[in-house]
C-alpha positions in Angstrom: 0.0 0.0 0.0 1.3 3.4 -1.0 1.5 6.0 1.8 -0.8 9.1 1.7 2.2 11.4 1.5 3.6 9.8 -1.6 0.1 9.7 -3.1 0.1 13.5 -3.6 3.4 13.3 -5.3 2.2 10.5 -7.5 -0.8 12.5 -8.6 1.4 15.3 -9.9 3.9 12.8 -11.5 1.0 11.2 -13.3 -0.2 14.6 -14.6 3.4 15.5 -15.5 3.8 12.4 -17.7 0.4 13.1 -19.3 1.3 16.7 -20.0 4.7 15.9 -21.5 3.0 13.3 -23.8 0.8 16.0 -25.4 1.7 17.0 -29.0 1.4 20.7 -28.0 4.6 20.4 -25.9 6.7 20.7 -29.0 4.7 23.5 -30.5 4.7 26.1 -27.7 7.3 28.2 -25.8 8.4 27.2 -22.3 6.3 30.1 -20.7 3.2 29.1 -22.7 3.6 25.5 -21.5 4.1 26.6 -17.9 0.8 28.6 -18.1 -1.0 25.6 -19.6 0.4 23.1 -17.2 -0.4 25.3 -14.2 -4.0 25.7 -15.4 -4.3 22.0 -15.6 -3.2 21.3 -12.0 -5.8 20.6 -9.3 -7.1 23.8 -7.8 -5.8 22.9 -4.3 -2.3 22.3 -5.7 -2.4 25.4 -7.9 -3.4 27.5 -4.9 -0.5 26.2 -2.8 2.2 27.0 -5.3 4.9 29.3 -3.8 5.1 31.6 -6.7 3.0 32.7 -9.7 6.0 32.6 -12.1 8.3 29.7 -12.9 11.5 29.8 -14.9 11.0 26.3 -16.3 8.2 23.8 -16.6 10.3 21.4 -14.5 10.4 24.0 -11.7 6.6 24.2 -11.8 6.2 20.4 -11.5 8.7 20.2 -8.6 6.8 22.9 -6.6 3.5 21.2 -7.5 4.9 17.9 -6.2 5.9 19.5 -2.9 2.4 21.0 -2.5 0.8 17.7 -3.3 2.9 16.0 -0.6 1.9 18.6 1.9 -1.8 18.3 1.1 -1.7 14.6 1.7 -0.1 15.0 5.2 -3.4 16.5 6.4 -6.5 14.6 5.6 -9.1 16.6 3.5 -12.2 17.7 5.2 -15.4 16.1 4.1 -18.1 18.7 3.2 -21.1 18.1 5.4 -19.1 16.3 8.0 -17.4 19.3 9.5 -17.4 19.7 13.2 -19.2 22.8 14.3 -17.0 25.0 16.4 -17.8 27.9 18.6 -16.1 31.3 18.3 -13.5 30.1 20.8 -12.9 27.1 18.6 -14.3 24.5 21.0 -16.0 21.7 19.2 -17.7 20.1 22.2 -21.1 21.3 23.4 -20.3 19.8 26.8 -17.3 22.1 27.1 -19.4 25.2 26.2 -22.2 24.1 28.6 -19.7 23.6 31.5 -18.3 27.0 30.8 -21.8 28.6 31.0 -22.6 26.8 34.2 -19.4 27.7 35.9 -17.3 25.9 38.5 -19.4 24.6 41.5 -16.6 25.8 43.8 -17.0 29.4 42.6 -19.3 31.6 44.6 -22.6 33.1 43.3 -24.0 30.1 41.4 -26.5 29.0 44.0 -25.2 25.5 44.6 -26.3 23.6 47.7 -23.9 24.1 50.6 -22.7 27.4 49.3 -22.5 30.1 51.9 
């Protein structure tokens, strides 16, 4: 089984092989190819690229591979399955409820034996 981290790199490598196999590669300038290749990357990888401009097509693919590896290190969120968090970033309702109720050892909450 291939690890998740290498899976992101493999996705970019697969796209790179596909891209280099296109007949247009011999017909365009390096900068045109860079723009075309970048446009064909997955949006999440394209958004993670360190720069907008690359000197070579190979530099673009190397950066894209690094982004792909980084994306696989953190599991993607599943839409609709997100945990709701409060403004203080607590995901647990119990934690928020306990905060509202207060500590029974604190004064002023009307707990039995207080006084």
